[in-house]
C-alpha positions in Angstrom: 21.6 15.0 -8.9 19.6 17.3 -6.6 15.9 17.4 -6.9 13.9 19.5 -4.4 10.1 19.3 -4.0 8.6 21.9 -1.8 4.8 21.8 -1.1 2.7 24.4 0.5 -0.2 22.0 0.9 -0.8 18.2 1.1 -3.9 17.9 -0.9 -2.6 14.9 -2.8 -1.6 13.0 0.3 -5.0 11.3 0.8 -5.0 10.1 -2.8 -1.4 8.9 -2.5 -2.2 6.9 0.6 -5.2 5.4 -1.0 -3.0 4.2 -3.8 -0.5 2.8 -1.2 -3.2 0.9 0.5 -4.5 -0.5 -2.8 -1.1 -1.8 -3.8 -0.4 -3.1 -0.3 -3.6 -5.1 0.1 -4.3 -6.3 -3.5 -2.3 -9.6 -3.0 -4.0 -10.2 0.3 -7.5 -9.6 -1.1 -6.7 -12.2 -3.8 -5.8 -14.8 -1.2 -8.9 -14.0 0.8 -11.0 -14.6 -2.3 -9.2 -17.9 -2.9 -10.0 -19.0 0.7 -13.7 -18.2 0.3 -13.9 -20.0 -3.1 -12.0 -23.1 -1.8 -14.3 -23.1 1.3 -17.4 -22.8 -0.9 -16.2 -25.7 -3.1 -15.5 -27.9 -0.1 -18.9 -27.0 1.4 -20.7 -27.8 -1.9 -18.7 -31.0 -2.3 -19.7 -32.1 1.2 -23.4 -31.3 0.6 -23.3 -33.2 -2.7 -21.8 -36.3 -1.3 -23.9 -36.6 1.9 -27.3 -38.1 1.4 -28.6 -37.5 4.9 -28.7 -33.9 6.3 -27.4 -35.2 9.7 -24.3 -36.5 8.0 -23.6 -33.1 6.4 -21.9 -31.7 9.5 -18.6 -33.5 9.2 -15.0 -32.6 8.6 -15.5 -31.4 5.0 -18.4 -29.0 5.8 -16.7 -27.7 8.9 -13.5 -27.0 6.9 -15.5 -25.3 4.2 -17.4 -23.1 6.6 -14.2 -22.3 8.5 -12.4 -21.1 5.3 -15.4 -19.0 4.4 -15.6 -17.4 7.8 -11.9 -16.9 7.9 -12.0 -15.1 4.6 -14.9 -12.9 5.8 -12.9 -12.1 9.0 -9.8 -11.2 7.0 -11.9 -9.0 4.6 -13.4 -7.2 7.7 -10.1 -6.8 9.3 -8.5 -5.4 6.2 -11.4 -2.9 5.7 -11.1 -1.7 9.3 -7.4 -1.2 9.0 -7.9 0.7 5.8 -10.3 3.0 7.5 -7.9 3.6 10.3 -5.1 4.3 7.9 -7.2 6.8 5.9 -8.6 8.5 9.0 -5.0 9.0 10.3 -4.1 10.5 7.0 -7.1 12.9 7.2 -6.1 13.9 10.7 -2.5 14.6 9.5 -3.8 16.7 6.7 -6.1 18.7 9.0 -3.2 19.3 11.4 -0.9 20.2 8.5 -3.3 22.7 7.1 -3.6 24.4 10.6 0.2 24.8 10.7 0.5 26.6 7.3 4.0 25.4 6.7 5.8 23.7 3.8 7.0 20.2 3.3 10.4 19.7 1.7 11.6 16.5 0.0 15.2 16.6 -1.3 16.7 13.8 -3.4 20.4 13.7 -3.9 22.9 11.1 -5.1 23.6 10.1 -1.5 20.3 10.4 0.4 16.7 11.5 0.5 15.6 14.0 3.2 12.0 14.9 4.2 11.0 17.7 6.4 7.6 18.8 7.6 6.2 20.7 10.6 6.6 17.6 12.8 9.6 15.7 11.7 12.8 15.5 9.8 13.8 12.2 8.2 16.9 11.2 6.3 17.4 7.9 4.3 20.4 6.7 2.4 19.6 5.1 -0.9 20.6 1.7 0.5 17.6 1.8 2.8 15.3 1.6 -0.3 14.6 -1.9 -1.6 12.7 -1.2 -4.9 11.2 1.3 -7.1 8.0 1.1 -9.1 6.1 3.1 -11.6 2.3 3.1 -11.1 0.1 5.4 -13.2 1.7 8.8 -12.9 3.6 8.0 -9.7 7.1 6.8 -8.9 7.3 4.7 -5.8 10.6 4.6 -3.8 9.9 1.6 -1.6 11.4 1.3 1.9 11.8 -2.1 3.5 9.9 -3.9 0.7 6.5 -2.4 1.8 4.2 -0.2 -0.2 3.0 1.5 3.0 6.6 2.5 3.6 7.1 4.2 0.3 7.8 7.7 -0.9 5.6 8.6 -3.8 6.5 11.2 -6.3 3.9 12.3 -8.8 5.2 13.2 -12.3 3.5 16.6 -11.9 5.5 17.5 -8.8 8.7 18.0 -10.7 9.7 18.9 -14.2 9.7 16.1 -16.9 13.5 16.4 -17.1 13.9 16.0 -13.3 11.5 13.0 -13.4 13.5 11.3 -16.1 16.8 11.9 -14.2 15.2 10.5 -11.0 13.8 7.5 -12.8 17.1 6.8 -14.4 18.9 7.2 -11.1 16.4 4.8 -9.4 16.8 2.2 -12.1 20.6 2.3 -11.4 20.2 2.0 -7.6 17.1 -0.1 -7.0 15.3 -3.2 -8.3 12.1 -2.9 -10.2 9.0 -4.0 -8.2 6.4 -5.7 -10.3 
């Protein structure tokens, strides 16, 4: 197998990185919501059991408020990190468009190579931990992290090449759910 993807622009990179971030953060967002709900339940439970307002500020209410503030802090931190990630992507796209060069991604039976105006990277298939299909994208995941994934859109290669790559990925990597 040898599949070569040559791009003259990186217009889809921003969309791909937004998808990466969504997949990367969705489990964390769920946990943050659980923290907030548990904190709210504890806070309401404390308020319901205390008859005097002065008795309200005890262990239960402090724990409930702490969980709510912790989840708000985590939401804020995640949002700020997303903005940094997206802004770095925009800077890269701007720099890339100024260079007017191609990117090249080559997938063979032994390795995957990527070359752009700044770098050259080469990975053996053993470096990839999982693959995943999401919408029209095939993710080849490095080190079990969505942010470290190569994403190939079905439209970037022919349907036959996509089927060959998907079949090859199934034989080499575990499916990420």
